[in-house]
C-alpha positions as CSV (number, residue, x, y, z in Angstrom):
1,M,15.5,1.5,-3.3
2,R,16.7,5.1,-2.5
3,A,14.9,4.8,1.0
4,M,16.6,1.4,1.7
5,K,19.9,3.0,0.8
6,E,19.5,6.2,2.7
7,S,17.9,4.1,5.8
8,G,20.8,1.4,5.8
9,L,18.3,-1.2,6.1
10,E,18.7,-4.5,4.1
11,R,15.5,-6.2,4.3
12,L,12.0,-4.9,2.7
13,V,8.6,-6.3,3.3
14,V,5.9,-5.8,0.6
15,A,2.4,-6.6,1.6
16,G,-1.0,-5.5,1.0
17,G,-2.7,-5.1,-2.5
18,V,0.5,-3.9,-4.0
19,G,2.2,-7.2,-3.2
20,A,0.1,-8.9,-5.5
21,N,1.5,-6.9,-8.5
22,R,3.8,-9.5,-10.3
23,E,5.5,-6.8,-12.4
24,L,6.4,-4.7,-9.2
25,R,7.6,-7.9,-7.6
26,R,10.0,-8.6,-10.7
27,Q,11.2,-5.1,-10.8
28,L,11.7,-5.0,-7.0
29,D,13.6,-8.2,-7.0
30,A,15.9,-7.1,-9.8
31,Q,16.6,-3.8,-8.2
32,A,17.1,-5.3,-4.7
33,A,19.4,-7.9,-6.0
34,N,21.7,-5.2,-7.4
35,A,21.7,-3.3,-4.2
36,G,22.2,-6.4,-1.9
37,I,18.7,-6.1,-0.4
38,S,16.4,-9.0,0.6
39,V,12.6,-8.6,-0.4
40,Y,9.9,-10.5,1.4
41,Y,6.3,-10.9,0.0
42,P,3.4,-12.8,1.5
43,E,1.9,-15.7,-0.6
44,F,-0.5,-14.1,-3.2
45,E,-3.7,-15.1,-1.3
46,F,-2.7,-12.9,1.6
47,C,-1.9,-9.9,-0.7
48,T,-5.3,-8.2,-0.6
49,D,-6.5,-4.8,-0.7
50,N,-8.7,-3.6,2.3
51,G,-10.7,-1.2,0.2
52,A,-13.8,-3.4,0.4
53,M,-13.6,-3.7,4.1
54,I,-13.3,0.0,4.6
55,A,-16.3,0.5,2.3
56,L,-18.3,-1.9,4.2
57,A,-17.4,-0.3,7.5
58,G,-18.5,3.1,6.4
59,A,-21.7,1.6,4.8
60,L,-22.6,-0.1,8.1
61,R,-21.6,3.1,10.0
62,M,-23.8,5.2,7.8
63,Q,-26.7,2.8,8.0
64,S,-26.5,2.8,11.9
65,G,-27.0,6.7,11.6
66,A,-23.5,7.3,13.0
67,A,-21.8,10.5,12.1
68,L,-19.3,10.3,9.3
69,K,-17.0,13.0,10.3
70,P,-13.3,12.9,9.1
71,A,-10.7,12.7,12.0
72,G,-8.7,15.7,10.7
73,A,-8.6,18.3,8.2
74,F,-8.0,17.1,4.5
75,R,-7.1,18.8,1.5
76,R,-6.3,17.7,-2.1
77,A,-2.7,17.6,-3.0
78,G,-2.8,17.9,-6.6
79,P,-5.2,17.6,-9.6
80,L,-7.4,14.7,-9.9
81,A,-7.1,14.3,-13.6
82,A,-3.9,13.7,-15.4
83,G,-2.9,16.8,-17.3
């Protein structure tokens, strides 16, 4: 909600796999109502995660012998394990 307030926008669209989270929807709806913001969600059947598609694309690319080089430099932002 802070980003919405700072941007001055009054409409929020929540899509992708995160949009299927019922608790997130409940909390966003409550906070948005208090802030005068409208929140829009796709129907649940359209709230999917594309992780499986990305994995398949990578597997097919690997199977074809294509190089799997990252597009840029990456570094870990923090520890992988909670501590």
